[in-house]
SERO-938989 format. One line per 3 residues: number of its first residue (from 1); their letters; for each residue x, y, z of C-alpha. Coordinates in nm, 3 decimals, always signed. Each point is the difference from the previous one (the first is absolute). Example, Ala and Ser with C-alpha at 12.3 -4.5 7.8 and 13.67 -1.06 7.14 Angstrom:
// SERO-938989
1	as	+1.230,-0.450,+0.780; +0.137,+0.344,-0.066;
END
This chain:
// SERO-938989
1	mth	+0.000,+0.000,+0.000; +0.145,+0.338,-0.105; +0.016,+0.282,+0.253;
4	yvw	+0.055,+0.372,-0.040; +0.134,+0.269,+0.231; -0.222,+0.301,-0.059;
7	tir	-0.067,+0.346,+0.135; -0.306,+0.219,-0.041; +0.039,+0.369,+0.074;
10	arg	-0.305,+0.225,+0.007; -0.046,+0.356,+0.116; -0.149,+0.013,+0.348;
13	rrd	+0.066,-0.370,+0.069; +0.280,-0.191,+0.164; +0.226,-0.183,-0.250;
16	mlr	-0.096,-0.365,-0.036; +0.293,-0.242,-0.045; -0.072,-0.372,-0.040;
19	vtt	+0.135,-0.328,-0.137; -0.286,-0.199,-0.156; -0.116,-0.178,-0.312;
22	lae	-0.127,+0.199,-0.298; -0.359,-0.089,+0.088; +0.045,+0.130,+0.355;
25	mqg	+0.155,+0.321,-0.132; -0.299,+0.049,-0.231; -0.239,-0.071,+0.287;
28	nlr	+0.163,+0.271,+0.210; -0.035,+0.249,-0.285; -0.372,-0.080,-0.024;
31	ile	-0.050,+0.043,+0.376; +0.178,+0.337,+0.005; -0.234,+0.144,-0.266;
34	lpg	+0.267,+0.238,-0.127; -0.116,+0.280,-0.232; -0.003,-0.086,-0.370;
37	lap	+0.061,-0.372,+0.049; -0.168,-0.198,-0.275; -0.187,-0.322,+0.071;
40	phc	+0.214,-0.315,+0.017; -0.095,-0.111,-0.351; +0.169,+0.311,-0.147;
43	avg	+0.373,+0.040,-0.050; +0.132,+0.297,+0.197; +0.368,+0.045,-0.067;
46	giw	+0.030,-0.379,-0.009; -0.090,-0.042,+0.367; -0.311,-0.211,-0.066;
49	sdd	+0.172,-0.229,-0.250; +0.114,-0.347,+0.106; +0.308,+0.058,-0.214;
52	ipd	+0.146,+0.310,+0.169; +0.372,+0.080,-0.025; +0.229,-0.119,+0.279;
55	hgh	+0.013,+0.356,+0.132; -0.161,+0.330,-0.078; -0.162,+0.321,+0.110;
58	yth	-0.343,+0.148,-0.070; -0.106,+0.353,+0.097; -0.358,+0.120,-0.027;
61	neg	-0.065,+0.374,-0.051; +0.363,+0.102,+0.056; +0.016,+0.341,+0.166;
64	gkd	-0.378,+0.011,+0.047; -0.203,-0.002,+0.318; -0.096,-0.366,-0.053;
67	ews	+0.356,-0.122,-0.061; +0.092,-0.350,+0.116; +0.267,-0.246,-0.109;
70	ltw	+0.079,-0.369,-0.001; +0.352,-0.141,-0.019; +0.064,-0.375,-0.019;
73	tkv	+0.287,-0.247,-0.030; -0.023,-0.375,-0.051; +0.161,-0.205,+0.278;
76	eg	+0.212,-0.286,-0.127; -0.071,-0.320,+0.182;
END
């Protein structure tokens, strides 16, 4: 089972750093209800795809009041 180290940063919220599977990461994104996040069946910067790169960064609304970001790295194991 593949795991990822990931961090979500959102204005007005404490940074969230976790090590989980891709499905668990996606579940956390759904729970947080971040602004502008598309439903899971849509591809948002590759974060909803089962074939995401080993590492990456996605920023929503950079510089705007609803800015949030996700950074992830695949854990070898």
